[in-house]
Phi, psi and omega in degrees: 000143181276142170266138182235145175255124176255125177252127173261124169249131180224151183248108177260143173285115179228155174219157175211172175213159178217163179243136171229157179255128176211154181271342179213166177300317186294320175306315183291321175301311182294328177278331187285326184298301183295330176294321175303312181297316181298324180288328179289333181275341182294145182270006184285159180281130175306165184291331186215128176228126176277099186280338189276340187227087169286147184256322175217170177203164174207150174234132180232000000 
């Protein structure tokens, strides 16, 4: 009998927030983009995760 590895990816609705200081809206947007990328790469648990409603999934 063969052994198979099943990887399950799922998309949970999650949200988090961060604070930035900026002198203008344009500066806030410019600072928010890299800050959001760092937050998405972080392995910390987001502030809110909706466990009841998964939206999509995949099995590969």
